[in-house]
All heavy atoms as an XYZ file, in Angstrom:
741
protein
N       7.936      6.803      4.654
C       8.828      6.972      3.527
C       8.453      8.196      2.698
O       9.330      8.826      2.128
C       8.796      5.743      2.606
C       9.634      4.587      3.102
S       9.561      3.104      2.069
C      10.045      3.707      0.481
N       7.169      8.513      2.637
C       6.708      9.591      1.767
C       6.823     10.956      2.436
O       7.069     11.943      1.771
C       5.258      9.333      1.316
C       4.721     10.469      0.481
C       5.183      8.027      0.532
N       6.643     11.014      3.741
C       6.749     12.290      4.429
C       5.488     12.731      5.129
O       5.271     13.921      5.335
N       4.629     11.812      5.472
C       3.428     12.166      6.225
C       2.155     12.034      5.404
O       2.173     11.801      4.192
N       1.038     12.188      6.099
C      -0.277     11.989      5.487
C      -0.543     12.958      4.336
O      -0.981     12.545      3.251
C      -1.359     12.135      6.556
C      -2.744     11.894      6.037
C      -3.819     11.985      7.112
O      -3.482     12.026      8.318
O      -5.003     12.010      6.745
N      -0.289     14.258      4.545
C      -0.557     15.239      3.492
C       0.309     14.993      2.264
O      -0.158     15.055      1.134
C      -0.343     16.664      4.012
C      -0.687     17.737      3.003
C      -2.138     17.673      2.524
O      -3.063     17.399      3.273
N      -2.331     17.906      1.231
N       1.577     14.684      2.484
C       2.482     14.407      1.364
C       2.014     13.168      0.599
O       2.057     13.141     -0.632
C       3.913     14.231      1.882
C       4.918     14.035      0.799
C       5.069     15.260     -0.082
C       6.187     15.044     -1.086
N       6.226     16.086     -2.092
N       1.538     12.166      1.315
C       1.041     10.959      0.663
C      -0.163     11.278     -0.215
O      -0.278     10.768     -1.332
C       0.683      9.909      1.711
C       0.253      8.600      1.134
S       1.628      7.837      0.277
C       0.816      6.477     -0.520
N      -1.074     12.106      0.265
C      -2.232     12.518     -0.539
C      -1.775     13.209     -1.813
O      -2.305     12.960     -2.896
C      -3.145     13.440      0.269
C      -3.926     12.736      1.340
C      -4.785     13.721      2.122
C      -5.483     13.052      3.278
N      -6.277     13.983      4.074
N      -0.793     14.092     -1.690
C      -0.265     14.800     -2.862
C       0.361     13.829     -3.859
O       0.134     13.937     -5.072
C       0.766     15.842     -2.428
C       0.179     16.991     -1.643
C       1.248     17.883     -1.000
O       2.436     17.762     -1.356
O       0.872     18.704     -0.137
N       1.135     12.881     -3.367
C       1.776     11.887     -4.235
C       0.716     11.049     -4.955
O       0.813     10.817     -6.169
C       2.743     10.991     -3.432
C       3.177      9.778     -4.250
C       3.953     11.783     -2.973
N      -0.303     10.617     -4.232
C      -1.366      9.822     -4.843
C      -2.133     10.614     -5.896
O      -2.436     10.104     -6.978
C      -2.320      9.285     -3.780
C      -1.764      8.180     -2.889
C      -2.754      7.849     -1.773
C      -1.416      6.948     -3.680
N      -2.464     11.871     -5.596
C      -3.162     12.719     -6.560
C      -2.332     12.891     -7.832
O      -2.853     12.773     -8.944
C      -3.480     14.088     -5.960
C      -4.617     14.045     -4.953
O      -5.370     13.042     -4.939
O      -4.747     15.009     -4.174
N      -1.049     13.167     -7.671
C      -0.152     13.348     -8.816
C      -0.061     12.061     -9.627
O      -0.139     12.081    -10.864
C       1.247     13.788     -8.356
O       1.126     15.041     -7.678
C       2.200     13.937     -9.526
N       0.084     10.945     -8.946
C       0.196      9.649     -9.622
C      -1.064      9.337    -10.412
O      -0.989      8.901    -11.575
C       0.474      8.530     -8.601
O       1.695      8.824     -7.914
C       0.576      7.182     -9.274
N      -2.239      9.576     -9.816
C      -3.497      9.314    -10.516
C      -3.648     10.207    -11.739
O      -4.091      9.753    -12.798
C      -4.688      9.481     -9.568
C      -4.858      8.377     -8.533
C      -5.981      8.716     -7.552
C      -5.128      7.038     -9.201
N      -3.273     11.477    -11.631
C      -3.335     12.392    -12.781
C      -2.396     11.935    -13.897
O      -2.754     11.959    -15.078
C      -3.018     13.823    -12.368
C      -4.190     14.538    -11.698
C      -3.973     16.047    -11.623
N      -2.778     16.418    -10.880
C      -2.695     16.532     -9.554
N      -3.763     16.326     -8.820
N      -1.573     16.874     -8.979
N      -1.188     11.504    -13.537
C      -0.233     11.023    -14.528
C      -0.751      9.763    -15.214
O      -0.625      9.606    -16.429
C       1.122     10.751    -13.883
C       1.874     12.007    -13.495
C       3.150     11.724    -12.707
O       3.485     10.545    -12.469
O       3.809     12.710    -12.322
N      -1.322      8.862    -14.432
C      -1.878      7.641    -15.005
C      -3.000      7.969    -15.995
O      -3.041      7.418    -17.099
C      -2.415      6.725    -13.894
C      -1.346      6.062    -13.059
S      -1.982      5.166    -11.608
C      -3.228      4.089    -12.307
N      -3.894      8.872    -15.605
C      -5.014      9.237    -16.475
C      -4.527      9.901    -17.756
O      -5.096      9.673    -18.826
C      -6.000     10.123    -15.718
C      -6.786      9.356    -14.674
C      -7.723     10.226    -13.843
O      -7.743     11.465    -14.034
O      -8.423      9.665    -12.989
N      -3.465     10.689    -17.658
C      -2.930     11.339    -18.863
C      -2.348     10.322    -19.833
O      -2.198     10.595    -21.024
C      -1.878     12.392    -18.495
O      -0.673     11.766    -18.084
N      -2.014      9.130    -19.335
C      -1.480      8.054    -20.169
C      -2.571      7.043    -20.551
O      -2.270      5.970    -21.076
C      -0.344      7.348    -19.441
C       0.837      8.261    -19.168
C       1.877      7.608    -18.263
O       1.813      6.424    -17.950
N       2.845      8.407    -17.835
N      -3.822      7.363    -20.243
C      -4.922      6.488    -20.617
C      -5.218      5.373    -19.640
O      -5.951      4.442    -19.950
N      -4.665      5.450    -18.432
C      -4.905      4.437    -17.405
C      -5.829      5.042    -16.346
O      -5.540      6.096    -15.792
C      -3.581      3.973    -16.739
C      -3.859      2.958    -15.649
C      -2.629      3.402    -17.789
N      -6.940      4.357    -16.091
C      -7.913      4.862    -15.121
C      -8.076      3.823    -14.004
O      -8.358      2.650    -14.271
C      -9.278      5.141    -15.790
C     -10.299      5.610    -14.754
C      -9.126      6.158    -16.903
N      -7.898      4.256    -12.778
C      -8.105      3.390    -11.624
C      -9.604      3.192    -11.442
O     -10.344      4.159    -11.249
C      -7.482      3.997    -10.373
C      -7.622      3.220     -9.078
C      -6.931      1.858     -9.194
C      -7.055      3.994     -7.916
N     -10.055      1.951    -11.511
C     -11.477      1.649    -11.401
C     -11.885      1.268     -9.989
O     -12.946      1.666     -9.511
C     -11.852      0.501    -12.346
C     -11.610      0.742    -13.833
C     -11.886     -0.530    -14.616
C     -12.461      1.897    -14.323
N     -11.028      0.454     -9.343
C     -11.449     -0.075     -8.039
C     -10.230     -0.560     -7.265
O      -9.283     -1.076     -7.842
C     -12.418     -1.227     -8.285
C     -12.942     -1.917     -7.063
C     -14.080     -2.888     -7.333
C     -13.759     -3.956     -8.316
N     -14.778     -5.022     -8.409
N     -10.275     -0.385     -5.962
C      -9.292     -0.958     -5.043
C     -10.061     -1.843     -4.075
O     -11.049     -1.400     -3.472
C      -8.529      0.118     -4.246
C      -7.789      1.067     -5.172
C      -7.574     -0.522     -3.256
C      -7.137      2.247     -4.457
N      -9.618     -3.095     -3.945
C     -10.243     -3.979     -2.982
C      -9.172     -4.597     -2.091
O      -8.017     -4.718     -2.496
C     -11.053     -5.100     -3.661
O     -10.199     -5.818     -4.558
C     -12.231     -4.545     -4.424
N      -9.577     -4.941     -0.895
C      -8.667     -5.532      0.067
C      -9.196     -6.899      0.464
O     -10.398     -7.076      0.656
C      -8.532     -4.650      1.310
C      -7.994     -3.291      0.991
C      -8.829     -2.210      0.794
C      -6.625     -3.092      0.850
C      -8.328     -0.961      0.482
C      -6.110     -1.849      0.535
C      -6.972     -0.781      0.349
N      -8.286     -7.851      0.616
C      -8.646     -9.184      1.079
C      -8.625     -9.234      2.594
O      -8.494     -8.212      3.276
N      -8.748    -10.433      3.107
C      -8.721    -10.633      4.549
C      -7.290    -10.500      5.066
O      -6.369    -11.074      4.492
C      -9.247    -12.018      4.902
C     -10.747    -12.171      4.703
C     -11.533    -11.300      5.662
O     -11.190    -11.244      6.865
O     -12.500    -10.668      5.200
N      -7.096     -9.751      6.127
C      -5.741     -9.666      6.707
C      -5.322    -11.002      7.299
O      -6.173    -11.800      7.714
C      -5.885     -8.590      7.796
C      -7.333     -8.541      8.110
C      -8.073     -8.972      6.883
N      -4.019    -11.220      7.315
C      -3.509    -12.421      7.976
C      -3.707    -12.293      9.480
O      -4.038    -11.215      9.986
C      -2.016    -12.600      7.667
O      -1.265    -11.565      8.293
N      -3.501    -13.361     10.177
C      -3.520    -13.295     11.641
C      -2.382    -12.386     12.097
O      -1.288    -12.428     11.536
C      -3.323    -14.680     12.248
O      -4.388    -15.522     11.894
N      -2.647    -11.567     13.094
C      -1.624    -10.649     13.611
C      -0.634    -11.417     14.478
O      -1.004    -12.353     15.186
C      -2.275     -9.532     14.421
N       0.607    -10.997     14.373
C       1.642    -11.525     15.256
C       2.144    -10.381     16.132
O       2.000     -9.214     15.779
C       2.812    -12.167     14.481
C       3.493    -11.129     13.580
C       2.335    -13.373     13.687
C       4.795    -11.619     12.964
N       2.711    -10.718     17.259
C       3.271     -9.714     18.160
C       4.786     -9.734     18.012
O       5.413    -10.787     18.154
C       2.875     -9.988     19.615
C       1.352     -9.941     19.771
C       3.552     -8.993     20.562
C       0.844    -10.420     21.116
N       5.349     -8.571     17.689
C       6.801     -8.406     17.584
C       7.166     -7.215     18.472
O       6.873     -6.072     18.127
C       7.225     -8.123     16.146
C       7.013     -9.274     15.189
S       8.043    -10.698     15.527
C       9.646    -10.064     15.140
N       7.749     -7.490     19.630
C       8.061     -6.408     20.563
C       6.773     -5.750     21.015
O       5.864     -6.402     21.528
N       6.663     -4.432     20.764
C       5.452     -3.697     21.148
C       4.524     -3.467     19.948
O       3.652     -2.608     19.994
C       5.822     -2.361     21.796
C       6.454     -1.391     20.807
O       7.002     -1.807     19.786
N       6.378     -0.112     21.093
N       4.700     -4.244     18.881
C       3.909     -4.056     17.673
C       3.027     -5.259     17.385
O       3.386     -6.395     17.664
C       4.817     -3.873     16.447
C       5.684     -2.664     16.481
C       6.582     -2.586     15.250
O       6.719     -3.581     14.499
O       7.150     -1.514     15.049
N       1.869     -4.983     16.789
C       1.076     -6.003     16.104
C       1.421     -5.876     14.630
O       1.509     -4.759     14.102
C      -0.420     -5.752     16.291
C      -1.017     -6.001     17.653
C      -2.491     -5.588     17.653
C      -0.892     -7.460     18.035
N       1.618     -6.999     13.960
C       1.949     -6.979     12.540
C       1.116     -8.023     11.815
O       0.860     -9.103     12.335
C       3.424     -7.288     12.314
C       4.369     -6.314     12.969
C       5.825     -6.691     12.736
O       6.151     -7.628     12.027
N       6.718     -5.918     13.347
N       0.701     -7.682     10.587
C       0.012     -8.637      9.732
C       0.202     -8.202      8.281
O       0.790     -7.155      8.007
C      -1.471     -8.756     10.085
S      -2.461     -7.294      9.754
N      -0.288     -9.023      7.376
C      -0.259     -8.651      5.967
C      -1.686     -8.452      5.479
O      -2.639     -9.015      6.038
C       0.447     -9.717      5.112
O      -0.229    -10.960      5.265
C       1.904     -9.842      5.511
N      -1.826     -7.635      4.427
C      -3.142     -7.304      3.881
C      -3.068     -7.362      2.353
O      -2.367     -6.564      1.738
C      -3.565     -5.910      4.337
C      -4.920     -5.416      3.864
C      -6.038     -6.241      4.473
C      -5.102     -3.943      4.209
N      -3.787     -8.309      1.723
C      -3.802     -8.374      0.268
C      -4.581     -7.190     -0.317
O      -5.582     -6.743      0.257
C      -4.518     -9.689     -0.048
C      -4.735    -10.381      1.242
C      -4.526     -9.399      2.333
N      -4.099     -6.697     -1.460
C      -4.718     -5.540     -2.117
C      -4.783     -5.822     -3.615
O      -3.842     -6.360     -4.195
C      -3.863     -4.302     -1.859
C      -4.278     -3.086     -2.639
C      -3.283     -1.947     -2.474
O      -2.066     -2.182     -2.541
O      -3.750     -0.815     -2.315
N      -5.899     -5.473     -4.242
C      -6.045     -5.610     -5.692
C      -6.471     -4.275     -6.278
O      -7.435     -3.667     -5.815
C      -7.062     -6.692     -6.032
N      -5.726     -3.820     -7.282
C      -6.063     -2.600     -8.010
C      -6.585     -2.996     -9.379
O      -5.911     -3.727    -10.118
C      -4.827     -1.712     -8.202
C      -4.081     -1.262     -6.959
C      -2.822     -0.501     -7.357
C      -4.966     -0.408     -6.096
N      -7.770     -2.544     -9.721
C      -8.326     -2.803    -11.049
C      -8.260     -1.509    -11.854
O      -8.758     -0.473    -11.415
C      -9.775     -3.281    -10.938
C     -10.376     -3.660    -12.267
C     -11.782     -4.216    -12.132
O     -12.133     -4.730    -11.051
O     -12.526     -4.127    -13.124
N      -7.619     -1.592    -13.029
C      -7.415     -0.404    -13.852
C      -7.877     -0.650    -15.281
O      -7.741     -1.755    -15.800
C      -5.933     -0.025    -13.872
C      -5.401      0.360    -12.501
S      -3.607      0.455    -12.468
C      -3.207     -1.261    -12.123
N      -8.439      0.396    -15.880
C      -8.780      0.364    -17.299
C      -7.548      0.837    -18.054
O      -7.025      1.914    -17.770
C      -9.966      1.286    -17.588
C     -10.426      1.265    -19.022
C     -11.086     -0.047    -19.379
O     -11.923     -0.563    -18.635
N     -10.712     -0.614    -20.506
N      -7.067      0.012    -18.979
C      -5.909      0.363    -19.809
C      -6.316      0.211    -21.261
O      -7.350     -0.379    -21.575
C      -4.688     -0.531    -19.488
C      -4.224     -0.330    -18.052
C      -4.991     -1.996    -19.738
N      -5.499      0.742    -22.140
C      -5.792      0.616    -23.560
C      -5.893     -0.866    -23.912
O      -4.983     -1.646    -23.635
C      -4.690      1.272    -24.368
C      -4.979      1.331    -25.845
C      -3.905      2.080    -26.602
O      -2.833      2.354    -26.104
N      -4.215      2.422    -27.838
N      -7.017     -1.253    -24.441
C      -7.210     -2.639    -24.841
C      -7.842     -3.530    -23.789
O      -8.026     -4.719    -24.022
N      -8.156     -3.027    -22.611
C      -8.800     -3.888    -21.621
C      -8.615     -3.429    -20.202
O      -8.422     -2.245    -19.924
N      -8.644     -4.398    -19.292
C      -8.489     -4.127    -17.868
C      -7.235     -4.819    -17.368
O      -6.840     -5.865    -17.868
C      -9.691     -4.620    -17.071
C     -10.941     -3.808    -17.285
C     -12.062     -4.292    -16.396
C     -13.321     -3.497    -16.666
N     -14.447     -3.998    -15.873
N      -6.646     -4.234    -16.343
C      -5.462     -4.786    -15.688
C      -5.757     -4.892    -14.204
O      -6.283     -3.952    -13.606
C      -4.255     -3.880    -15.920
C      -2.978     -4.207    -15.167
C      -2.368     -5.488    -15.718
C      -1.985     -3.076    -15.279
N      -5.441     -6.035    -13.621
C      -5.588     -6.208    -12.177
C      -4.213     -6.476    -11.590
O      -3.524     -7.412    -12.001
C      -6.559     -7.353    -11.838
C      -7.951     -7.034    -12.389
C      -6.617     -7.567    -10.322
C      -8.959     -8.142    -12.214
N      -3.802     -5.612    -10.676
C      -2.514     -5.732    -10.001
C      -2.771     -6.184     -8.574
O      -3.434     -5.495     -7.813
C      -1.777     -4.391    -10.019
C      -0.452     -4.438     -9.295
O       0.287     -5.436     -9.453
O      -0.146     -3.483     -8.550
N      -2.255     -7.354     -8.227
C      -2.446     -7.899     -6.886
C      -1.132     -7.789     -6.124
O      -0.080     -8.178     -6.627
C      -2.915     -9.364     -6.950
C      -4.269     -9.425     -7.683
C      -3.020     -9.958     -5.552
C      -4.748    -10.826     -7.965
N      -1.195     -7.219     -4.937
C       0.004     -7.055     -4.111
C      -0.355     -7.266     -2.642
O      -1.499     -7.518     -2.298
C       0.628     -5.673     -4.319
O      -0.266     -4.655     -3.913
N       0.649     -7.139     -1.794
C       0.455     -7.324     -0.352
C       1.066     -6.146      0.387
O       2.149     -5.687      0.047
C       1.128     -8.629      0.116
O       0.565     -9.717     -0.596
C       0.930     -8.849      1.606
N       0.353     -5.654      1.378
C       0.873     -4.601      2.247
C       1.170     -5.202      3.611
O       0.529     -6.177      4.028
C      -0.126     -3.462      2.388
C      -0.340     -2.686      1.112
S      -1.267     -1.157      1.359
C      -2.836     -1.780      1.903
N       2.111     -4.601      4.300
C       2.372     -4.953      5.692
C       1.622     -3.939      6.551
O       1.703     -2.742      6.298
C       3.875     -4.915      6.012
C       4.618     -5.973      5.194
C       4.108     -5.122      7.511
C       6.122     -5.899      5.322
N       0.899     -4.414      7.540
C       0.176     -3.539      8.469
C       0.826     -3.656      9.841
O       1.099     -4.746     10.314
C      -1.295     -3.947      8.537
N       1.077     -2.488     10.454
C       1.743     -2.445     11.756
C       0.967     -1.518     12.690
O       0.600     -0.415     12.307
C       3.196     -1.939     11.622
C       4.005     -2.883     10.730
C       3.856     -1.786     12.989
C       5.382     -2.368     10.381
N       0.742     -1.982     13.916
C       0.124     -1.155     14.945
C       1.042     -1.116     16.161
O       1.526     -2.154     16.611
C      -1.235     -1.718     15.356
O      -1.765     -0.970     16.437
N       1.271      0.067     16.680
C       2.097      0.216     17.882
C       1.252      0.535     19.106
O       1.786      0.795     20.179
C       3.152      1.335     17.688
O       2.478      2.557     17.370
C       4.126      0.979     16.581
N      -0.102      0.515     18.932
C      -0.990      0.829     20.056
C      -2.104     -0.209     20.199
O      -3.271      0.134     20.376
C      -1.545      2.245     19.930
C      -2.332      2.464     18.649
O      -2.538      1.487     17.885
O      -2.747      3.604     18.396
N      -1.715     -1.472     20.097
C      -2.638     -2.609     20.299
C      -3.806     -2.621     19.316
O      -4.902     -3.062     19.638
C      -3.132     -2.650     21.732
N      -3.603     -2.112     18.107
C      -4.620     -2.177     17.068
C      -5.508     -0.957     16.936
O      -6.389     -0.938     16.084
N      -5.302      0.067     17.744
C      -6.127      1.274     17.640
C      -5.844      2.006     16.321
O      -6.762      2.437     15.634
C      -5.875      2.192     18.833
C      -6.742      3.426     18.831
C      -6.527      4.270     20.063
C      -7.355      5.533     19.993
N      -7.107      6.417     21.123
N      -4.582      2.159     15.979
C      -4.163      2.802     14.732
C      -3.218      1.866     13.991
O      -2.445      1.139     14.618
C      -3.434      4.131     15.017
C      -4.350      5.149     15.653
O      -5.221      5.695     15.019
N      -4.156      5.370     16.945
N      -3.282      1.908     12.669
C      -2.445      1.041     11.845
C      -1.672      1.861     10.822
O      -2.177      2.863     10.317
C      -3.313      0.012     11.115
C      -3.881     -1.021     12.035
C      -5.049     -0.935     12.733
C      -3.289     -2.276     12.370
N      -5.222     -2.072     13.489
C      -4.161     -2.918     13.275
C      -2.119     -2.933     11.988
C      -3.897     -4.174     13.809
C      -1.862     -4.188     12.515
C      -2.746     -4.796     13.416
N      -0.469      1.417     10.520
C       0.365      1.970      9.463
C       0.476      0.900      8.386
O       0.617     -0.285      8.708
C       1.770      2.306      9.985
C       1.767      3.349     11.071
C       1.682      2.976     12.409
C       1.844      4.699     10.752
C       1.676      3.936     13.410
C       1.841      5.667     11.754
C       1.761      5.275     13.077
O       1.749      6.213     14.066
N       0.410      1.303      7.126
C       0.444      0.354      6.021
C       1.657      0.638      5.144
O       1.919      1.776      4.787
C      -0.842      0.448      5.202
C      -2.054      0.091      6.023
C      -2.759      1.071      6.698
C      -2.463     -1.216      6.128
C      -3.866      0.752      7.466
C      -3.576     -1.545      6.903
C      -4.268     -0.561      7.567
N       2.357     -0.438      4.803
C       3.566     -0.323      3.992
C       3.346     -1.144      2.727
O       3.101     -2.353      2.794
C       4.797     -0.865      4.754
C       4.971     -0.116      6.074
C       6.043     -0.761      3.878
C       5.977     -0.774      7.006
N       3.400     -0.468      1.580
C       3.300     -1.154      0.296
C       4.669     -1.729     -0.021
O       5.628     -0.990     -0.204
C       2.857     -0.163     -0.778
C       2.739     -0.803     -2.151
O       2.973     -2.016     -2.291
O       2.397     -0.060     -3.091
N       4.767     -3.036     -0.085
C       6.070     -3.668     -0.261
C       6.362     -4.056     -1.706
O       7.443     -4.545     -1.998
C       6.223     -4.910      0.643
C       5.157     -5.958      0.319
C       6.158     -4.515      2.099
C       5.336     -7.260      1.053
N       5.424     -3.818     -2.607
C       5.620     -4.258     -3.989
C       6.806     -3.544     -4.630
O       6.962     -2.333     -4.527
C       4.358     -4.021     -4.823
O       3.996     -2.674     -4.799
N       7.660     -4.328     -5.245
C       8.812     -3.780     -5.954
C       9.963     -3.323     -5.081
O      10.889     -2.685     -5.560
N       9.923     -3.624     -3.803
C      10.980     -3.168     -2.892
C      11.745     -4.375     -2.367
O      11.148     -5.353     -1.949
C      10.379     -2.375     -1.746
C       9.695     -1.105     -2.197
C       8.998     -0.427     -1.045
C       8.249      0.789     -1.500
N       7.033      0.467     -2.250
N      13.059     -4.264     -2.355
C      13.855     -5.352     -1.807
C      14.000     -5.165     -0.288
O      13.638     -4.136      0.270
C      15.223     -5.462     -2.486
C      16.075     -4.213     -2.316
O      15.937     -3.495     -1.299
O      16.912     -3.958     -3.191
N      14.529     -6.170      0.359
C      14.619     -6.161      1.828
C      15.495     -5.017      2.337
O      15.193     -4.426      3.374
C      15.094     -7.536      2.371
C      14.924     -7.595      3.887
C      16.537     -7.816      1.973
C      13.508     -7.625      4.352
N      16.557     -4.651      1.614
C      17.431     -3.562      2.045
C      16.659     -2.230      2.051
O      16.794     -1.437      2.973
C      18.670     -3.441      1.162
C      19.526     -4.697      1.042
C      19.706     -5.489      2.310
O      18.778     -6.132      2.764
N      20.880     -5.479      2.875
N      15.859     -1.998      1.021
C      15.047     -0.774      0.963
C      14.036     -0.749      2.091
O      13.849      0.285      2.740
C      14.313     -0.697     -0.387
O      15.271     -0.704     -1.442
C      13.457      0.571     -0.493
N      13.415     -1.885      2.363
C      12.427     -1.949      3.438
C      13.081     -1.641      4.790
O      12.542     -0.870      5.576
C      11.789     -3.337      3.477
C      10.993     -3.692      2.228
S       9.634     -2.581      1.918
C       8.638     -2.912      3.325
N      14.224     -2.216      5.038
C      14.907     -1.975      6.313
C      15.329     -0.516      6.456
O      15.276      0.049      7.547
C      16.129     -2.880      6.436
C      15.792     -4.318      6.724
C      17.037     -5.170      6.846
C      16.706     -6.585      7.179
N      17.927     -7.421      7.300
N      15.740      0.105      5.366
C      16.244      1.476      5.397
C      15.136      2.504      5.587
O      15.278      3.466      6.328
C      17.006      1.774      4.113
C      17.600      3.160      4.052
C      18.378      3.346      2.766
C      18.933      4.756      2.693
N      19.629      4.990      1.417
N      14.003      2.305      4.930
C      12.985      3.359      4.861
C      11.710      3.095      5.632
O      10.887      3.989      5.789
C      12.606      3.609      3.396
C      13.726      4.162      2.586
N      14.192      5.442      2.756
C      14.484      3.594      1.632
C      15.179      5.653      1.914
N      15.392      4.551      1.218
N      11.464      1.911      6.077
C      10.161      1.572      6.635
C      10.166      1.402      8.137
O       9.520      0.514      8.666
C       9.625      0.310      5.942
S       9.270      0.603      4.226
N      10.861      2.238      8.829
C      10.837      2.205     10.294
C       9.828      3.221     10.774
O       9.824      4.350     10.358
C      12.223      2.516     10.846
C      13.323      1.539     10.417
C      14.659      2.016     10.940
C      13.028      0.146     10.914
N       8.982      2.819     11.696
C       7.958      3.742     12.243
C       8.550      4.414     13.455
O       9.182      3.824     14.252
C       6.674      2.981     12.601
C       6.067      2.407     11.325
C       5.690      3.870     13.310
C       4.842      1.568     11.548
């Protein structure tokens, strides 16, 4: 959806700078245990819990979300899709590998 690895790095860098300019600092990213993988066609698919801990004015904020992980080469490489805030129509339109 973003346009490749380099574009994603640029988007993340810009987002982090914007957050810091507003007084929000990313402290930590942690990942939970992935779900069991299922086979769909030629893909392995699972979900991966993610928690972002941020320092905000007045305290800390923890945002918990879930990513979809997809592998098209039997688990050698994985693609991750952040699904937070996206409806099913957006996912179907933009998240095809």
